[in-house]
C-alpha positions in Angstrom: 60.2 298.4 115.8 63.4 296.3 116.2 65.4 299.8 116.9 63.2 300.2 120.0 63.6 296.5 121.1 67.2 296.8 120.9 67.1 300.2 122.7 65.3 298.2 125.6 67.9 295.4 125.4 70.8 297.7 125.7 69.2 299.1 129.0 69.8 295.7 130.6 73.4 296.0 131.1 73.2 299.7 132.4 70.6 298.4 135.1 73.4 296.1 136.7 75.2 299.3 138.1 73.4 300.7 141.1 74.7 304.5 140.1 73.0 304.2 136.9 69.2 304.3 138.4 68.5 307.9 137.4 70.2 307.3 134.0 68.1 304.5 133.1 65.0 306.5 134.0 66.1 309.5 132.0 66.8 307.0 128.8 63.4 305.7 128.9 62.0 309.0 128.8 64.1 309.6 125.9 62.7 306.2 124.2 59.0 307.6 124.9 59.8 311.2 123.1 61.1 309.1 120.0 58.2 307.0 119.8 56.0 310.1 119.9 57.4 311.1 116.4 56.2 307.6 115.0 52.4 308.5 115.2 50.5 308.5 112.1 46.7 308.1 111.6 47.0 305.0 109.3 44.8 302.4 110.7 46.5 299.5 108.8 49.3 297.7 110.3 52.6 299.7 109.8 56.3 299.3 110.6 56.0 295.6 110.1 59.4 293.4 110.8 59.7 289.6 111.3 57.1 289.3 113.9 56.3 292.8 115.0 54.1 295.3 113.7 52.4 298.5 114.7 48.7 300.1 114.6 47.0 302.9 116.3 45.6 300.3 118.9 49.1 299.0 119.8 50.7 302.3 119.6 48.7 304.3 122.4 49.3 301.3 124.8 53.0 301.0 124.1 53.5 304.9 124.6 51.4 304.6 128.0 53.7 301.4 129.0 56.9 303.4 128.3 55.6 306.5 130.3 54.4 304.7 133.1 57.7 302.5 133.6 59.5 306.0 133.5 57.3 307.3 136.2 57.5 303.9 138.2 61.4 304.5 138.6 60.8 308.1 139.4 58.3 307.4 142.1 60.3 304.6 143.7 62.9 306.8 145.6 62.5 304.9 148.6 64.2 301.9 147.0 66.9 304.2 145.8 67.3 305.7 149.3 67.2 302.5 151.2 69.6 300.8 148.6 67.0 298.0 148.6 68.3 295.6 145.6 68.3 298.5 143.4 69.9 296.9 140.5 67.5 293.8 140.5 64.6 296.4 140.9 65.8 298.3 137.7 66.5 295.1 136.0 62.9 293.4 136.8 61.4 296.9 135.4 63.4 296.7 132.2 62.2 292.9 131.6 58.8 294.0 132.2 58.9 296.8 129.8 60.3 294.3 127.3 57.4 291.9 127.7 54.7 294.4 127.6 56.4 296.0 124.4 56.7 292.5 122.7 53.1 291.6 123.7 51.5 295.0 122.2 53.6 294.7 119.3 53.3 291.0 118.5 51.8 290.2 115.1 50.9 286.4 116.1 48.4 285.4 118.5 50.8 282.8 120.0 53.6 285.2 120.7 51.1 287.8 122.1 50.0 284.8 124.6 53.6 284.0 125.5 54.7 287.6 126.2 51.0 288.2 127.8 51.9 285.4 130.2 55.7 286.5 130.6 54.7 289.8 132.0 53.5 288.0 135.1 56.8 287.0 136.1 58.4 290.3 136.9 55.2 291.5 138.4 55.3 288.6 140.9 58.7 289.3 141.8 57.9 293.0 142.3 55.4 291.9 144.7 57.3 289.4 146.5 60.5 291.2 146.7 59.6 294.9 147.5 55.9 294.6 149.1 55.3 295.7 152.4 53.3 293.1 154.4 53.9 289.4 155.0 50.6 288.8 153.3 52.4 289.5 149.9 53.0 285.8 149.4 49.4 285.1 149.4 48.7 288.0 147.0 51.5 286.7 144.8 49.8 283.2 144.7 46.5 284.7 144.1 47.6 286.7 141.0 49.5 283.5 139.6 46.7 281.1 140.0 43.8 283.2 138.8 45.6 284.1 135.7 47.1 280.7 134.9 44.1 278.9 135.6 42.1 281.1 132.9 45.0 281.1 130.4 45.5 277.3 129.7 42.2 277.2 127.8 43.5 280.2 125.7 46.6 278.3 124.8 44.4 275.2 123.6 42.1 277.4 121.7 45.3 279.1 119.9 46.3 275.6 119.1 42.9 274.8 117.7 43.1 277.9 115.6 46.3 276.7 113.9 45.3 273.2 113.3 41.8 274.2 111.5 42.9 277.5 109.8 46.6 277.4 109.3 47.4 280.9 110.6 48.3 282.7 113.9 48.5 286.2 112.6 46.2 288.7 114.1 45.3 290.4 110.8 43.7 287.3 109.4 41.3 287.4 112.6 39.2 290.1 110.6 38.4 287.8 108.0 37.8 284.4 109.4 35.6 283.1 112.3 35.1 279.8 114.3 31.7 279.1 115.5 32.2 276.8 118.5 30.5 277.8 122.1 33.6 276.3 124.0 36.1 278.1 121.5 34.4 281.4 122.3 34.6 281.0 126.0 38.1 279.7 126.2 39.5 282.5 124.0 37.8 285.3 126.0 38.0 284.1 129.7 41.8 284.6 130.2 41.2 288.2 129.1 38.2 288.4 131.3 40.4 287.4 134.4 42.8 290.0 133.4 40.7 293.0 133.2 39.3 291.8 135.7 35.5 291.2 135.2 33.6 291.1 138.3 33.4 287.5 140.3 36.8 286.8 139.0 38.5 290.1 140.2 39.5 289.0 144.0 43.1 289.0 142.8 43.2 292.7 142.1 42.6 294.1 145.5 44.8 291.8 147.1 47.8 292.3 144.7 47.3 296.1 144.8 47.2 296.4 148.5 50.5 294.2 149.1 52.6 295.5 146.0 55.0 298.3 146.2 54.0 301.8 144.6 55.7 300.6 141.2 53.8 297.4 141.4 50.5 299.3 141.8 51.3 301.6 139.1 52.1 299.0 136.7 49.0 296.6 137.8 46.5 299.7 137.4 48.3 301.3 134.4 49.1 298.6 131.9 48.5 294.9 133.1 44.8 295.4 133.4 44.8 296.9 129.9 46.3 293.7 128.4 42.8 292.0 129.0 41.0 294.7 127.0 43.8 294.6 124.1 43.5 290.9 124.0 39.8 291.1 123.7 40.0 293.9 120.9 42.1 291.5 119.0 40.4 288.4 119.3 36.9 289.5 118.9 36.6 289.8 115.3 36.9 285.9 115.0 34.0 285.5 118.0 31.4 288.1 116.3 28.8 285.1 115.7 28.9 283.9 119.5 29.5 287.6 120.8 26.1 288.8 119.6 24.2 286.0 121.4 26.1 285.4 124.5 27.9 288.9 125.3 24.5 289.8 126.8 25.3 287.7 130.0 29.0 289.5 130.3 27.4 292.8 130.0 25.0 292.2 132.8 27.5 290.9 135.3 29.9 293.8 134.5 27.2 296.4 135.1 25.6 294.7 138.0 29.4 294.0 139.5 30.0 297.7 138.8 27.3 299.0 141.2 28.3 296.2 143.8 32.1 297.4 143.7 31.1 300.8 143.9 29.0 300.1 147.3 32.1 298.3 148.3 34.2 301.4 147.8 32.1 303.4 150.1 33.0 301.2 153.1 37.1 301.2 152.3 39.0 302.7 154.9 42.3 301.6 153.2 43.3 304.1 150.6 45.0 301.6 148.3 42.2 299.1 148.5 39.7 302.0 147.7 41.6 302.9 144.6 41.8 299.2 143.6 38.3 298.4 143.9 37.5 301.8 141.9 39.5 300.3 138.9 37.4 297.1 138.9 34.2 299.4 138.6 36.0 301.3 135.9 37.1 298.3 134.2 33.7 296.8 134.3 32.0 299.7 132.5 34.9 299.5 129.8 34.2 295.6 129.4 30.5 296.3 128.8 31.1 299.0 126.2 33.6 296.8 124.6 31.1 293.9 124.5 28.4 295.7 122.5 30.6 295.8 119.4 29.5 299.3 118.4 31.9 301.9 116.9 31.1 304.1 120.3 31.8 301.3 122.5 34.9 300.0 121.1 36.5 303.2 120.8 35.2 304.7 124.2 36.7 301.6 125.9 40.1 301.9 124.2 39.9 305.6 125.5 39.0 304.9 129.1 41.5 302.1 129.3 44.3 305.1 128.2 42.7 307.4 130.8 42.1 304.9 133.7 45.8 304.0 133.2 47.2 307.5 133.7 44.6 308.4 136.4 44.8 305.4 138.7 48.5 305.0 138.5 48.6 308.8 139.8 46.1 308.0 142.6 48.5 305.0 143.7 51.4 307.7 143.6 49.5 309.9 146.0 48.3 306.9 148.4 52.0 306.1 148.5 53.1 309.8 149.4 50.9 309.7 152.3 51.9 306.1 153.2 55.6 307.1 153.3 54.7 309.9 155.8 52.4 308.8 158.0 53.4 304.6 157.6 49.7 304.0 157.3 47.2 303.8 154.6 44.3 304.1 156.7 41.9 306.9 156.1 41.3 307.4 159.7 45.1 308.3 160.3 45.5 310.3 157.0 42.7 312.6 157.8 43.2 316.3 157.6 46.3 316.5 155.4 44.9 319.7 154.2 46.6 321.2 157.3 50.1 319.9 156.6 50.3 319.6 152.8 48.0 322.0 151.3 49.8 321.6 147.8 49.5 318.1 147.5 45.6 318.5 148.5 45.5 320.1 145.1 47.1 317.2 143.3 44.5 314.9 145.2 41.7 317.1 143.9 42.9 317.3 140.4 43.2 313.2 140.3 40.0 312.6 142.2 38.2 314.7 139.9 39.8 312.7 136.7 38.5 309.5 138.7 35.0 310.7 138.5 35.4 311.8 134.8 35.2 315.5 135.1 35.9 317.7 132.2 38.4 318.1 130.5 39.9 314.8 131.2 40.2 311.9 128.9 38.0 310.0 131.2 34.9 311.9 130.3 35.3 311.3 126.8 35.7 307.8 127.5 32.7 307.4 129.8 30.5 309.4 127.3 31.1 307.1 124.4 30.6 304.0 126.8 27.4 305.5 128.2 26.3 306.1 124.4 27.0 302.7 123.2 25.7 300.4 126.5 22.3 302.7 126.4 21.9 302.3 122.7 22.4 298.8 123.0 19.5 298.5 125.7 17.7 301.1 127.1 17.1 299.0 130.3 20.9 299.4 131.4 20.2 303.0 131.8 19.5 302.6 135.6 22.6 300.5 136.3 24.8 302.9 134.4 23.3 306.0 136.1 24.1 304.3 139.4 27.7 303.4 138.4 28.1 307.2 137.4 26.9 308.5 140.5 28.8 306.3 142.8 32.0 306.9 141.0 31.6 310.6 141.9 30.7 309.6 145.3 33.5 307.4 146.3 35.9 309.7 144.7 34.5 312.7 147.1 34.7 310.3 149.9 38.5 309.6 149.2 39.2 313.4 148.9 37.3 314.6 151.6 38.2 312.1 154.2 41.8 312.1 153.6 42.1 316.0 153.2 39.3 317.4 155.6 38.7 317.0 159.2 40.7 316.9 162.4 44.2 315.4 161.8 45.8 312.7 163.8 47.4 313.9 166.8 50.2 311.2 166.7 52.0 313.1 163.7 55.0 314.3 165.6 57.4 315.0 162.6 56.8 315.8 158.9 58.6 316.4 156.0 57.7 318.3 152.9 56.9 317.3 149.2 59.8 317.0 146.9 60.1 318.6 143.3 60.4 314.8 142.0 56.9 313.8 143.6 55.3 316.9 142.1 56.9 316.0 138.8 55.6 312.4 139.0 52.0 313.9 139.7 52.4 316.4 136.8 53.2 313.8 134.3 50.4 311.9 135.0 47.9 314.6 135.1 49.1 316.7 132.1 48.8 313.9 129.3 45.4 312.9 131.0 43.9 316.3 130.2 45.8 317.2 127.1 45.0 314.2 125.3 41.3 315.2 124.9 42.7 317.7 122.5 43.9 314.9 120.1 41.0 312.5 120.8 40.9 311.3 117.0 43.9 309.0 118.1 41.6 307.2 120.4 38.5 306.8 117.7 40.4 306.2 114.4 42.2 302.9 115.0 39.1 300.7 114.0 38.5 299.8 110.4 
């Protein structure tokens, strides 16, 4: 794993020259294709070096990280055109990739915490430096304080593990448990905020709306998944209290999913709608994960991968409309089918993915999660059916309102879609629909 780490390190000097913008992006794609050849279906930790190791759980998320970051560079052509601090932008993205890579590959819970928190810094600079509105400062502070407030108890609980059990290696979490309620709460709360769970989700729509397209893509694609990954790593140690108290968090997630779906149906800002739909999807992921069933754990991992690709693609589409219309309002972006029928096709494909239509990976994840949650308690059937119905409703609302209807008369000039933009959308959609053919990767990581 050190070879990949050094590969990323040596991209840093390249990023300091503005002429290497596309070269860095091509090299990250190249890194991605090298990583693909390292897949095997052994569910133990492999490729162990000094503090890093790889299993199927971290492997899928690292692939997703490298893929999304290369697409972030590809979709940020406006930064390239306006020469808006190009080298700093690429430098931040490489550092963000480095921190995410290290947090997914860390075998030590303290190092995971360290890199988990470090990934906040480049994200904050992305929002503050390349965001669109002056409110981005408030959004950055929301992001910072929500995450840091919840993370301090996690740090104390990591010290508590070391003091009492004398280890911090993730592998040993499977064979030990600590039965204190406050330990259980402090270990999981930071990950709930990061996911985010309903009631601690207010930072997410703010951060998404104010972030540039690259910031929205990394937030939706990877940073929300850090919370799920952390929970999957620490829960083996918390099984005793999890069985008794997960009930409350599952209830909050499911009721929150329904309420957020209602909120989605009254949004007129495209980015805000997609951001709230992320909260609804992560609510069902969290509920499935907390059931502790095989279906729930593997389904939550599958939907995390699927949502990372689908949501990121939708943010790209929203940005393409914003670059042409200078507005994210659905009232102004109406009737785009008249102007860009080919882009309308991509809106249809990604909205279909958002509502878990076949053959997307979202469908596999949602079916697994429905199985696990309804098996856990049949009374959740009503809430689950509402979430599923409204997920289709707000996806159709987004598609029909942005594509159909009479277009805004103030559109005087218009430019067409570039091949680069089609490529970005294809690279989101293709793995989302092809990965269902290799779904064993999403289900075999549990042992």
